[in-house]
N, C-alpha and C positions, 0 to 999 in steps of 0.2 A: 552438029556435024560429027561425023565419025572420025575418030582419031586412029591413026595407024601406029600400032605398037609392034615392036620387034619381038616381044615375048608375051607370056601370059600377064594379064592385068594384075593378078594377085601378087606377083613378085615386084612389080613396079620398076621404074627406071633407076639406074644407078645415080646416087646423089653426090653432089660436089659439096661436101661439108665445109671445106675451107671457104668457098664462095658464100655459103649460107651464113657463116660466122662473120665474114666481112660485111655482108649486107645488113645483118642484125646490128653490128657495131655501129655502122653508119646511121641506121635508123635511130638508135639510142642517142647518139651524139646530136643528130638533127633535132630530135624531140627535146633534148636537154637545153641546147642553145637556143632553139626556137622559142621555148617557153620562157627562158631568161629574157630574150629580146622583147617578147610581148609584155612581160611584167615591167621591164624598165621603160618601155614605151608608155605604158599606162601611168607610171609614176611621173615621167617627164611631162606628159600631157596634163596631168593634174597640176603639176607645178606651174606650167605655162598658162593654163586657163584659169585656175582658181586663186592664184597669187599675183602679185605685181612683178613677177620675175620676167615675163616676156618670152618671146620666141627664142632668142639667141641664148638666154640663160637656160631655158628648157632643153635646147639642143646640146649645150655643153653638159648639162646634167645627164642627158641620155648617153652621150659618149663616155663620160666618166663611169656611169653605172655599168655600161656594157663592158668596159675594160676591166673594172673590178670584178664583175661577175665572171668574165672569161677566166681570169686568173684563179678565182675561188673554185670554179667548177672543173678545172683541169685535173 
């Protein structure tokens, strides 16, 4: 589809750099905390499935590891 530009394509549109920085900062935070959650989930699942800890102990471990990870990554 054809895009309608108000000026020449070479000059490009004006950029909102503050909004770009906010978006990038959000992306980095989501990637950091999302990775932490996946890692703690895998640890808790391993504790729940491969030991005699059980579901509730693994859930408690998941919560504790997420809280510790949140404070360590801040």
